[in-house]
C-alpha positions as CSV (number, residue, x, y, z in Angstrom):
1,M,36.8,30.0,0.8
2,E,37.8,32.4,-2.0
3,Q,37.8,36.3,-1.7
4,V,36.1,38.2,-4.1
5,T,38.0,41.3,-5.3
6,Q,36.8,43.9,-8.0
7,D,38.8,45.0,-10.9
8,Q,37.9,48.8,-11.1
9,D,38.9,49.0,-14.6
10,Q,36.6,46.5,-15.9
11,G,33.9,46.3,-13.4
12,R,34.4,42.5,-13.2
13,V,34.1,40.6,-9.9
14,Q,36.7,37.8,-9.9
15,G,37.8,34.9,-7.5
16,K,41.4,34.9,-6.1
17,A,43.3,32.3,-4.1
18,P,41.8,31.6,-0.7
19,H,43.3,33.6,2.2
20,K,42.1,35.3,5.4
21,F,39.2,37.5,4.7
22,D,37.1,40.0,6.7
23,E,33.3,39.1,7.1
24,G,32.0,42.5,6.5
25,Q,34.1,42.9,3.4
26,L,32.9,39.5,1.8
27,V,29.1,40.7,2.4
28,E,30.2,44.0,0.6
29,R,31.6,42.0,-2.2
30,L,28.5,40.1,-2.8
31,H,26.2,43.2,-2.4
32,R,28.5,44.8,-5.1
33,G,28.3,41.6,-7.3
34,H,24.7,41.6,-7.3
35,S,24.5,45.3,-8.1
36,L,26.7,45.1,-11.1
37,L,24.7,41.9,-12.5
38,K,21.4,44.0,-11.9
39,K,22.8,46.8,-13.8
40,Q,23.7,44.5,-16.9
41,V,20.2,42.9,-16.9
42,H,18.6,46.2,-17.0
43,K,20.3,47.0,-20.2
44,V,17.7,44.7,-21.9
45,I,14.9,44.5,-19.3
46,V,12.8,47.3,-18.4
47,G,11.3,47.3,-14.7
48,Q,10.4,44.0,-13.4
49,D,12.7,44.8,-10.4
50,A,11.0,42.7,-8.0
51,V,11.2,39.8,-10.2
52,I,14.9,40.2,-11.2
53,D,15.7,40.3,-7.4
54,A,13.6,37.1,-6.7
55,I,15.5,35.1,-9.3
56,L,18.7,36.2,-8.4
57,C,18.0,35.6,-4.6
58,C,16.9,32.1,-5.6
59,M,20.3,31.8,-7.6
60,L,22.3,32.9,-4.5
61,S,20.4,30.3,-2.6
62,G,21.1,27.5,-4.6
63,G,17.6,26.8,-5.5
64,H,15.5,26.7,-8.5
65,C,12.4,28.9,-9.3
66,I,9.4,28.8,-11.6
67,V,7.9,31.9,-13.1
68,Q,4.2,32.2,-14.1
69,G,3.0,34.9,-16.5
70,V,1.5,35.5,-20.0
71,P,3.4,35.2,-23.0
72,G,5.5,38.2,-24.1
73,L,6.8,39.4,-20.6
74,A,10.5,38.8,-21.3
75,K,10.9,35.8,-19.3
76,T,13.3,34.0,-21.7
77,L,15.2,37.4,-22.4
78,M,15.7,38.0,-18.7
79,I,17.1,34.6,-17.9
80,N,19.3,34.8,-20.9
81,A,20.7,38.1,-19.7
82,I,21.5,36.9,-16.3
83,A,23.5,33.9,-17.8
84,Q,25.3,36.4,-20.1
85,A,26.3,38.6,-17.3
86,M,27.7,35.8,-15.3
87,T,29.6,34.0,-18.1
88,L,27.4,30.9,-17.4
89,G,26.3,28.3,-19.9
90,F,22.7,28.5,-20.9
91,N,20.2,26.3,-22.6
92,R,16.6,26.5,-23.3
93,I,14.3,23.6,-23.4
94,Q,11.0,24.2,-25.2
95,F,8.7,21.6,-23.5
96,T,6.0,20.2,-26.0
97,P,3.7,17.3,-25.7
98,D,6.0,15.1,-27.8
99,L,9.2,16.0,-25.7
100,M,10.9,12.6,-24.5
101,P,13.2,12.4,-21.4
102,S,16.1,11.9,-23.5
103,D,15.7,14.9,-25.4
104,I,16.6,16.7,-21.9
105,I,19.0,14.4,-20.3
106,G,20.8,12.8,-23.6
107,A,21.0,9.2,-24.8
108,D,23.4,6.4,-25.5
109,I,24.3,6.1,-29.1
110,I,26.2,3.4,-31.1
111,Q,29.5,4.7,-32.4
112,V,32.3,3.0,-34.3
113,D,35.7,3.0,-32.9
114,A,38.1,4.7,-35.4
115,Q,40.9,2.4,-34.6
116,T,39.3,-0.9,-33.6
117,K,36.3,-0.7,-35.9
118,K,34.1,-2.1,-33.2
119,R,30.8,-0.6,-32.1
120,K,30.2,0.8,-28.9
121,F,27.7,2.9,-26.9
122,E,28.8,6.5,-26.3
123,F,26.7,9.0,-24.1
124,L,25.6,12.0,-25.9
125,K,25.0,14.9,-23.4
126,G,21.5,16.6,-23.5
127,P,20.6,20.3,-23.0
128,I,20.4,19.6,-19.2
129,F,24.2,19.8,-19.1
130,S,24.5,23.5,-18.7
131,N,24.6,25.9,-15.9
132,V,21.4,27.9,-16.4
133,I,18.3,26.0,-18.0
134,L,15.2,27.5,-19.1
135,A,12.3,25.0,-19.0
136,D,9.9,27.1,-21.3
137,E,6.2,26.2,-20.6
138,I,7.0,23.0,-18.6
139,N,3.4,22.4,-18.0
140,R,3.2,21.4,-21.7
141,T,4.8,18.0,-21.6
142,P,3.6,14.8,-19.7
143,P,4.6,13.8,-16.1
144,K,7.1,11.4,-17.5
145,T,9.2,14.1,-19.5
146,Q,8.6,16.5,-16.3
147,S,10.2,13.8,-14.1
148,A,13.5,13.8,-16.1
149,L,14.3,17.2,-14.4
150,L,13.6,16.1,-10.8
151,Q,17.0,14.2,-10.1
152,A,19.0,16.9,-11.8
153,M,17.4,19.5,-9.6
154,Q,17.7,17.8,-6.3
155,E,20.9,15.6,-6.7
156,R,22.7,17.9,-9.4
157,E,23.2,14.7,-11.4
158,V,21.5,12.4,-13.8
159,T,21.5,8.6,-14.2
160,L,21.3,6.9,-17.5
161,S,21.8,3.0,-18.1
162,G,23.0,2.5,-14.8
163,R,25.8,5.3,-15.1
164,T,25.7,8.6,-13.2
165,Y,26.9,11.9,-14.6
166,K,27.6,15.0,-12.5
167,L,26.2,18.3,-13.6
168,D,28.4,21.5,-14.0
169,Q,28.0,23.9,-11.0
170,P,26.3,26.2,-10.6
171,F,23.4,24.8,-11.8
172,F,19.8,26.5,-11.9
173,V,16.5,25.6,-13.3
174,L,13.9,28.4,-14.2
175,A,10.8,27.0,-15.4
176,T,7.8,28.9,-17.0
177,Q,4.2,28.4,-17.0
178,N,1.4,30.1,-18.9
179,P,-1.6,30.6,-16.8
180,V,-4.0,31.3,-19.4
181,E,-4.0,28.5,-21.7
182,Q,-5.0,25.3,-20.0
183,E,-5.9,23.0,-22.9
184,G,-3.5,20.6,-23.6
185,T,-1.4,21.1,-20.4
186,Y,-0.2,18.8,-17.8
187,P,0.1,20.6,-14.1
188,L,3.2,19.7,-12.3
189,P,2.7,17.0,-9.6
190,E,3.1,18.3,-6.1
191,A,6.3,16.4,-5.7
192,A,7.8,18.2,-8.8
193,L,6.6,21.5,-7.5
194,D,8.2,21.0,-4.1
195,R,11.7,21.0,-5.9
196,F,11.3,24.7,-6.8
197,M,12.4,27.2,-4.2
198,F,10.3,30.2,-5.5
199,M,7.0,30.7,-7.5
200,I,7.2,34.1,-8.9
201,F,4.3,35.9,-10.6
202,I,5.4,38.2,-13.3
203,D,2.8,40.9,-14.3
204,Y,2.4,43.4,-17.1
205,P,4.7,46.4,-17.0
206,T,3.4,50.0,-16.2
207,I,2.4,52.3,-18.9
208,K,5.7,54.2,-18.5
209,E,7.7,50.9,-18.5
210,E,5.8,49.8,-21.6
211,H,6.4,53.2,-23.4
212,L,9.9,52.6,-22.9
213,I,10.0,49.0,-23.8
214,V,8.4,49.9,-27.2
215,K,10.8,52.8,-27.8
216,Q,14.0,50.7,-27.1
217,T,12.9,47.9,-29.1
218,T,11.9,49.6,-32.3
219,T,15.2,50.8,-33.0
220,D,18.5,49.6,-34.4
221,T,20.1,50.3,-30.9
222,D,21.9,46.8,-29.7
223,A,22.1,46.6,-26.1
224,R,25.2,44.4,-25.4
225,I,25.5,42.3,-22.1
226,E,29.1,42.6,-20.5
227,P,29.8,39.7,-18.3
228,V,30.6,41.0,-14.8
229,L,30.8,37.6,-12.9
230,E,32.4,34.4,-13.3
231,H,30.8,31.1,-12.6
232,K,32.9,30.6,-9.7
233,D,32.0,33.8,-8.1
234,M,28.2,32.5,-8.1
235,L,29.5,29.4,-6.2
236,L,31.3,31.5,-3.7
237,F,28.2,33.6,-3.1
238,Q,26.3,30.7,-2.7
239,K,28.8,29.5,0.1
240,I,28.3,32.9,1.7
241,V,24.5,32.7,2.0
242,R,24.9,29.0,3.5
243,R,27.4,30.5,5.9
244,A,25.5,33.7,7.0
245,P,24.3,33.7,10.6
246,V,20.6,33.5,11.5
247,S,19.2,33.9,14.9
248,D,17.0,31.1,16.5
249,T,14.2,33.7,16.6
250,I,14.1,34.1,12.8
251,I,14.2,30.2,12.3
252,A,11.4,29.8,14.8
253,Y,9.4,32.4,13.0
254,A,10.0,30.7,9.6
255,I,8.9,27.3,11.1
256,R,5.9,28.7,12.6
257,L,4.8,30.3,9.3
258,A,5.4,27.0,7.3
259,R,3.4,25.0,10.2
260,A,0.5,27.5,10.3
261,T,-0.4,26.3,6.7
262,R,-1.1,22.7,7.9
263,P,-4.9,22.2,8.8
264,M,-4.2,19.7,11.5
265,D,-1.5,21.6,13.1
266,D,-2.1,23.6,16.3
267,L,-1.1,26.9,14.8
268,A,-3.2,26.6,11.7
269,T,-5.8,29.6,11.4
270,D,-9.4,29.1,10.7
271,H,-9.0,29.9,7.1
272,V,-6.4,27.1,6.8
273,K,-8.7,24.6,8.6
274,Q,-11.6,25.4,6.5
275,Y,-9.9,26.0,3.1
276,V,-6.8,23.9,2.8
277,K,-6.4,20.3,1.9
278,W,-2.9,20.0,2.9
279,G,0.1,22.4,3.9
280,A,3.5,22.9,3.1
281,G,6.5,20.5,4.3
282,P,9.7,21.0,6.1
283,R,11.3,22.2,3.0
284,A,9.1,25.4,3.2
285,G,10.9,26.3,6.5
286,Q,14.5,25.6,5.0
287,Y,13.9,27.8,1.7
288,L,12.1,30.6,4.1
289,V,15.4,30.9,6.0
290,L,17.7,30.5,2.7
291,G,15.6,33.2,1.1
292,A,15.7,35.5,3.9
293,K,19.5,35.2,4.0
294,A,19.9,36.0,0.5
295,M,17.6,38.9,0.8
296,A,19.5,40.4,3.7
297,L,23.1,39.8,2.0
298,V,21.9,41.5,-1.4
299,D,20.7,44.5,0.8
300,G,24.3,44.6,2.4
301,R,23.2,43.1,5.6
302,V,24.8,40.2,7.3
303,T,21.9,38.4,9.1
304,P,18.3,38.5,7.9
305,S,15.3,40.1,9.9
306,F,11.7,39.2,10.2
307,E,11.1,41.5,7.2
308,D,13.2,39.3,4.9
309,V,11.3,36.1,5.8
310,Q,8.0,37.9,5.1
311,A,9.5,39.3,1.5
312,V,9.9,35.6,0.5
313,F,7.0,34.0,2.4
314,K,4.4,34.0,-0.6
315,M,7.1,32.9,-3.1
316,V,8.1,30.0,-1.1
317,L,4.5,28.9,0.1
318,R,2.2,29.6,-2.7
319,H,3.0,26.2,-4.7
320,R,3.3,24.0,-1.6
321,I,-0.3,24.5,-0.5
322,M,-3.5,22.8,-2.0
323,T,-6.9,24.3,-1.4
324,N,-10.0,22.5,-1.1
325,F,-13.3,22.6,-2.8
326,S,-14.7,25.0,-0.3
327,A,-12.1,27.6,-1.0
328,E,-13.0,27.5,-4.7
329,A,-16.9,27.6,-3.9
330,D,-16.3,30.6,-1.6
331,G,-14.0,32.4,-3.9
332,V,-11.3,32.4,-1.4
333,T,-7.6,32.9,-3.2
334,L,-4.5,31.1,-1.9
335,D,-3.1,34.7,-1.5
336,A,-5.7,35.8,1.0
337,I,-5.3,32.3,3.1
338,L,-1.3,33.2,3.1
339,D,-2.1,36.9,4.1
340,D,-4.3,35.6,7.0
341,V,-1.3,33.3,8.1
342,M,1.0,36.0,8.1
343,A,-1.2,38.4,9.9
344,R,-1.7,36.0,12.8
345,Q,1.8,35.1,13.3
346,K,3.5,37.5,15.7
347,V,7.1,38.4,15.0
348,S,8.3,37.8,18.5
349,A,9.2,34.3,19.6
């Protein structure tokens, strides 16, 4: 495992050859790298600290996230800024009703060999072959095209014409959805939603933040993002998250929270039994623990606490639970059900 060192002159976190390292020092490097990255993103993004932290924690955990919010809230600019600050490849895919799977993955095309003059098939890579993928308005394309992302997100590879192609690492997908316009959209199936670690809601800025946004973006000032992390640093940080210790008590708490969302489980609350059609699967518990680890590490702590699990609880669970007709009829929201689940699960084992 590499050790991360800091170049004080350039403020860049770099990877060096593996050698003996100190656990506390490694956590400090991750914490420092996160701070440097967030500072660069804030050169172009005003506010939205919770959203930026959630996206970064998702990337550190090796997951993918889906962001829901109305147009104009700088979702594209935010993820582009993160990619620039980490010298990662970035591609934006605008999902439309006529988008085809080959427009994402790529396709075999016929080429003529310059020497033999014979025709042969050559694979032309699509935009999925990058480090950071922005799947913009993913619910505007049919399920056939949406499914083109599933293998890439889960296996970090794509298969075409019987051949498998590995994707570059790190690989991160951030998908966006517009909650306002529903006409002409195709909601993601539950199997596709389950591939996303977090679902993040992005809201309007405060009046002070909006004033600053308008002031900064109506001048000729050009905010330049400086790369502060190499791609190998993100790979290292993802290993640190995986290796971070976590107590059985925290794991048991995460599992209880996930199981409490299943109507037929003994831990299910009355709200869940009455208003939930089906609850979260085992992947929810995995992501609760990974997300809690990442939250602790960016805060400079080695191991997660109950509060870290609670901090990622809604982001992990809100897209893994389906409510029934009774919830809609009684006006019971999913957030209200999740609040009830968390309130009734004690933090002690």
